[in-house]
C-alpha positions as CSV (number, residue, x, y, z in Angstrom):
1,M,73.6,162.2,-19.7
2,T,72.0,164.9,-17.1
3,E,71.1,168.3,-17.3
4,A,74.2,169.3,-15.2
5,D,76.5,166.9,-17.3
6,P,75.8,166.6,-21.0
7,T,78.2,163.6,-21.2
8,P,76.6,160.6,-22.3
9,F,76.6,157.7,-19.9
10,S,78.1,154.2,-21.1
11,R,75.9,151.5,-21.9
12,R,76.4,149.9,-18.5
13,T,75.8,153.0,-16.5
14,E,72.3,153.3,-18.7
15,T,71.4,149.7,-17.5
16,V,71.9,150.7,-14.1
17,R,70.0,153.9,-14.8
18,T,67.0,151.8,-16.2
19,A,67.0,149.6,-13.2
20,L,66.9,152.3,-10.8
21,A,63.8,154.2,-12.7
22,A,62.0,150.9,-13.0
23,A,62.3,150.6,-9.1
24,G,61.1,154.2,-8.8
25,H,64.6,155.5,-7.5
26,P,65.5,159.1,-8.2
27,D,68.1,159.5,-11.0
28,T,71.0,160.4,-8.7
29,V,73.7,158.9,-11.1
30,R,76.5,161.3,-11.7
31,F,80.1,161.0,-13.0
32,V,83.1,161.0,-10.6
33,P,86.0,163.0,-12.4
34,G,88.9,161.1,-12.8
35,G,87.2,157.9,-11.8
36,A,86.6,156.0,-8.7
37,A,87.7,152.4,-8.8
38,T,88.3,151.9,-4.6
39,A,86.2,153.2,-1.8
40,A,89.0,155.9,-0.6
41,E,89.0,157.1,-4.1
42,A,85.1,157.6,-4.6
43,A,85.0,159.1,-0.8
44,A,87.7,161.6,-1.6
45,A,86.0,162.4,-5.0
46,L,82.6,163.0,-3.4
47,G,83.7,164.5,0.2
48,C,82.3,161.7,2.4
49,E,83.5,159.3,4.8
50,V,84.8,156.3,3.4
51,G,82.4,154.1,5.2
52,A,79.4,155.5,3.2
53,I,80.7,154.2,0.2
54,A,78.7,151.0,-0.4
55,N,81.3,148.7,-2.2
56,S,79.6,145.7,-4.4
57,L,81.7,142.6,-4.0
58,V,81.1,139.7,-5.9
59,F,82.0,136.4,-4.4
60,L,81.1,132.8,-4.9
61,A,79.0,131.0,-1.9
62,D,79.5,127.3,-2.7
63,G,80.3,128.1,-6.3
64,A,77.2,130.5,-6.9
65,P,77.5,134.1,-7.0
66,L,76.9,136.2,-4.0
67,L,76.7,140.1,-4.2
68,V,77.8,141.8,-0.9
69,L,77.2,145.3,-0.4
70,S,80.0,146.5,2.1
71,S,81.1,149.5,3.8
72,G,84.1,150.9,2.1
73,R,85.5,151.1,5.8
74,H,85.3,147.3,6.3
75,R,87.0,144.1,4.6
76,V,84.5,141.3,4.1
77,D,85.1,138.4,6.6
78,T,84.3,135.4,4.4
79,A,84.8,132.7,6.7
80,G,82.4,134.9,9.4
81,L,79.8,135.3,6.3
82,A,79.7,131.8,5.3
83,E,79.1,130.9,8.9
84,R,76.4,133.4,9.3
85,L,74.6,132.5,6.0
86,G,75.1,128.9,6.4
87,Y,77.5,128.4,3.3
88,G,80.4,125.8,3.4
89,R,82.9,128.5,1.8
90,I,82.6,131.9,0.4
91,T,85.6,132.9,-1.8
92,R,86.1,136.2,-3.8
93,A,84.9,136.0,-7.4
94,K,87.4,136.2,-10.4
95,P,86.8,139.0,-12.7
96,D,85.3,136.5,-15.5
97,D,83.0,135.5,-12.9
98,V,82.1,139.0,-11.7
99,A,81.7,140.1,-15.5
100,A,79.2,137.0,-16.1
101,A,76.9,137.3,-12.8
102,T,76.8,141.4,-13.4
103,G,77.5,142.5,-16.8
104,Q,79.9,144.9,-15.1
105,V,83.7,145.0,-14.6
106,I,85.4,145.1,-10.9
107,G,85.9,148.5,-9.9
108,G,82.4,149.7,-11.1
109,V,80.0,146.8,-10.2
110,S,76.5,148.3,-9.2
111,P,74.2,146.7,-6.7
112,V,71.6,146.8,-9.7
113,G,71.4,146.3,-13.4
114,H,72.5,142.9,-13.7
115,P,71.5,140.2,-16.3
116,A,69.7,138.3,-13.6
117,P,68.9,138.8,-10.0
118,L,71.7,137.9,-7.7
119,V,71.6,136.7,-4.1
120,T,72.7,139.7,-2.0
121,V,73.7,140.7,1.3
122,I,74.1,144.1,2.8
123,D,76.4,145.1,5.7
124,E,74.5,146.3,8.7
125,S,77.0,149.0,9.2
126,L,75.8,150.8,6.3
127,R,72.5,151.9,8.3
128,Q,74.7,154.4,10.1
129,Y,75.0,156.7,7.0
130,P,72.2,158.6,5.9
131,D,73.7,158.9,2.4
132,L,75.1,156.3,0.5
133,Y,77.2,156.0,-2.7
134,A,77.4,153.0,-4.9
135,A,78.9,152.4,-8.3
136,A,76.9,152.8,-10.9
137,G,78.2,150.4,-13.7
138,T,81.5,151.8,-14.3
139,H,84.5,153.0,-12.4
140,D,83.9,156.8,-13.2
141,T,80.1,156.7,-12.3
142,I,78.2,156.5,-9.0
143,F,74.6,157.0,-7.4
144,R,73.4,158.3,-4.3
145,T,70.6,156.4,-2.1
146,D,70.2,155.3,1.3
147,F,70.2,152.2,3.3
148,D,66.5,151.6,3.4
149,A,66.5,152.3,-0.4
150,L,69.3,150.0,-1.2
151,V,67.8,147.2,0.5
152,A,64.6,147.2,-1.5
153,L,66.2,147.7,-4.7
154,T,68.5,144.5,-4.1
155,G,66.2,142.6,-1.9
156,A,69.2,142.3,0.4
157,G,69.3,140.3,3.5
158,I,70.8,142.4,6.2
159,V,74.0,140.9,8.1
160,R,77.3,141.7,9.5
161,T,79.8,141.3,6.8
162,S,83.1,142.1,8.4
163,E,84.9,140.9,11.8
């Protein structure tokens, strides 16, 4: 809950807020009325470019979870990413794998607030946006950040994730 919106946040979002606070990040978490399970929905609700949405996508890299922070404007090139990162194969994680790795569900996966740290990479194209928006643990919450803060929050390696 914030001063501007007295609605209480869910447990998942409170976990994200705690992780942000522990890292010294300002509390920029807010509700998105009607939800925003896709980058296009989030961009429309926020009035920003779809490319400024930092999608948190979970993949399996040789069977281990890999969190990819990608621009909402791009699709992840799994074959190219596997080659750039030195993995044999990267595949999209199933919903149960996503929930186990993040404690969150698809459509609301945040870059932070997971049960354990995840190997994370961030799409270099996100650097061009002064403000980025990422899910805050649910489909109807987001937080505002910037590229450098997102790298610091997640320990992400910077890489091209799309073709």
